[in-house]
C-alpha positions as CSV (number, residue, x, y, z in Angstrom):
1,M,0.0,0.0,0.0
2,A,2.8,2.4,0.8
3,L,4.4,1.7,-2.6
4,F,1.0,2.4,-4.3
5,I,0.6,5.7,-2.4
6,A,4.2,6.7,-3.3
7,L,3.6,5.9,-7.0
8,I,0.4,7.9,-7.1
9,S,2.2,10.8,-5.3
10,F,5.0,10.7,-7.8
11,G,2.4,10.8,-10.7
12,A,0.5,13.7,-9.0
13,S,3.8,15.6,-8.5
14,S,4.6,15.2,-12.2
15,V,1.3,16.5,-13.3
16,V,1.6,19.5,-10.9
17,I,5.1,20.2,-12.2
18,L,4.2,19.9,-15.9
19,G,0.9,21.8,-15.7
20,G,2.1,24.5,-13.3
21,A,5.1,25.3,-15.5
22,R,2.8,25.9,-18.4
23,I,0.8,28.3,-16.3
24,Y,3.9,30.2,-15.3
25,Y,5.0,30.3,-19.0
26,S,1.7,31.6,-20.2
27,M,1.5,34.2,-17.5
28,A,5.0,35.4,-18.3
29,R,4.1,35.6,-22.0
30,D,1.1,37.7,-21.1
31,G,3.4,40.0,-19.1
32,V,2.0,39.3,-15.6
33,F,4.8,37.1,-14.3
34,F,8.6,37.1,-14.3
35,P,9.8,37.5,-17.9
36,G,12.5,34.9,-17.4
37,M,9.8,32.2,-17.3
38,T,9.3,32.6,-21.0
39,R,12.6,30.9,-21.9
40,V,12.1,27.9,-24.1
41,H,14.6,25.1,-24.6
42,P,16.0,25.3,-28.2
43,R,15.8,21.6,-28.9
44,W,12.7,20.3,-27.0
45,R,10.7,23.6,-27.2
46,T,9.7,23.3,-23.5
47,P,9.5,26.1,-21.0
48,V,12.7,25.1,-19.3
49,T,12.9,27.9,-16.7
50,S,9.3,27.4,-15.7
51,L,9.8,23.7,-15.4
52,L,12.8,24.1,-13.2
53,A,11.1,26.7,-11.0
54,Q,8.0,24.5,-10.6
55,C,10.1,21.4,-9.9
56,G,12.0,23.3,-7.3
57,W,8.8,24.5,-5.7
58,V,7.3,21.0,-5.6
59,I,10.5,19.6,-4.1
60,F,10.5,22.3,-1.5
61,L,6.8,21.6,-0.5
62,I,7.5,17.8,-0.4
63,A,10.6,18.3,1.7
64,T,8.9,20.6,4.2
65,S,5.4,19.1,4.6
66,R,3.7,15.9,5.3
67,Y,1.6,14.1,2.7
68,D,-1.7,14.8,4.5
69,Q,-0.9,18.5,4.7
70,L,-0.1,18.8,1.0
71,Y,-3.2,16.7,0.1
72,T,-5.5,18.8,2.3
73,C,-4.1,22.1,1.0
74,F,-4.3,21.0,-2.6
75,V,-7.8,19.5,-2.4
76,F,-9.0,22.5,-0.4
77,M,-7.8,25.0,-2.9
78,M,-9.1,23.0,-5.8
79,T,-12.5,22.7,-4.3
80,L,-12.5,26.4,-3.4
81,T,-11.7,27.4,-7.0
82,Y,-14.5,25.1,-8.2
83,V,-16.9,26.8,-5.8
84,L,-15.9,30.2,-7.0
85,T,-16.2,29.1,-10.7
86,V,-19.7,27.6,-10.2
87,G,-20.7,30.7,-8.2
88,A,-19.5,32.9,-11.1
89,V,-22.0,31.1,-13.4
90,F,-24.9,32.4,-11.2
91,V,-23.4,35.9,-11.1
92,L,-22.7,36.1,-14.8
93,R,-26.2,34.9,-15.7
94,R,-27.7,37.5,-13.4
95,T,-25.5,40.4,-14.4
96,Q,-25.1,39.6,-18.1
97,P,-28.3,37.9,-19.3
98,E,-27.9,39.0,-22.9
99,R,-24.5,37.3,-23.3
100,P,-24.4,34.3,-25.6
101,R,-24.1,30.9,-23.9
102,P,-22.2,28.6,-26.2
103,Y,-22.2,25.8,-23.5
104,R,-25.3,24.8,-21.6
105,C,-25.1,24.1,-17.9
106,A,-26.9,20.8,-17.2
107,G,-29.7,21.0,-14.7
108,Y,-29.3,24.8,-14.2
109,P,-30.1,26.2,-11.6
110,W,-30.7,23.2,-9.4
111,L,-27.7,20.9,-10.2
112,P,-25.1,23.7,-9.9
113,L,-26.8,25.0,-6.7
114,L,-26.6,21.5,-5.2
115,Y,-22.9,21.3,-6.1
116,L,-22.3,24.7,-4.7
117,L,-23.9,23.8,-1.4
118,A,-22.1,20.5,-1.1
119,A,-18.7,21.8,-2.1
120,S,-19.1,24.9,0.1
121,G,-19.8,22.5,3.0
122,L,-16.5,20.8,2.2
123,V,-14.6,24.1,2.1
124,V,-16.1,25.3,5.4
125,S,-15.4,21.9,7.0
126,T,-11.8,21.9,5.9
127,L,-11.4,25.4,7.2
128,M,-12.7,24.3,10.6
129,T,-10.9,21.0,10.9
130,R,-7.6,21.8,9.1
131,P,-7.2,25.6,9.4
132,R,-3.4,25.6,9.0
133,E,-3.4,23.9,5.6
134,S,-6.5,25.9,4.5
135,V,-4.9,29.3,5.4
136,F,-1.6,28.2,3.8
137,G,-3.5,27.5,0.6
138,I,-5.3,30.8,0.7
139,G,-2.1,32.6,1.5
140,M,-0.3,31.0,-1.4
141,A,-3.2,32.0,-3.8
142,L,-3.1,35.6,-2.5
143,L,0.7,35.7,-2.9
144,E,0.4,34.5,-6.5
145,Y,-2.4,37.1,-7.1
146,R,-0.2,39.8,-5.7
147,C,2.7,38.8,-8.0
148,M,0.4,38.8,-10.9
149,C,-0.9,42.3,-10.0
150,I,2.7,43.6,-9.7
151,G,3.5,42.1,-13.1
152,A,0.4,43.6,-14.7
153,R,1.3,47.0,-13.2
154,K,4.8,46.8,-14.7
155,R,3.4,45.8,-18.0
156,R,1.0,48.8,-18.1
157,A,3.9,51.1,-17.1
158,A,6.1,49.7,-19.9
159,R,3.3,50.1,-22.4
160,R,2.8,53.8,-21.3
161,R,6.5,54.4,-21.8
162,L,6.4,52.9,-25.3
163,T,3.2,54.7,-26.4
164,P,3.9,58.1,-28.0
165,R,2.1,60.9,-26.3
166,P,0.8,63.9,-28.2
167,D,2.9,66.9,-27.7
168,W,0.6,69.4,-25.9
169,R,3.0,72.3,-26.7
170,A,2.6,71.8,-30.4
171,E,-1.1,72.8,-30.2
172,S,-0.4,76.3,-28.8
């Protein structure tokens, strides 16, 4: 059983490393993350800097945490993002009813509402029973959001510097 859990954990770590690195790469290409994360390996065409950074982050988390802490934090944040996403469906349908809906939401509004209630219960339960892991997950998400805001602000400032401004003195 321990070997099976180790194998599953290794597979999950690989998915997090490979998927997370692509997120860093895309964010950097959009100008909201560190520009160095856009470096691509010349032969394999993979985001090598992003992969190394994500691999280092996963190794750090594995080395400094227990399996149950990582699992709780990961599942908590995943469930929280799903709750926010399903909640956004309700908000967008109310605030933007004229917007085209290319995908139908099965069982709307009852099925998404049922999911929202059940998943919210899991989120609240995890917050109450495992507050340390929950707060750590929320803190990491807020830190990532803050880095993204700083990157976006720098991108806007760089765009303003590059955009020619009309010379107000030429008008007089």
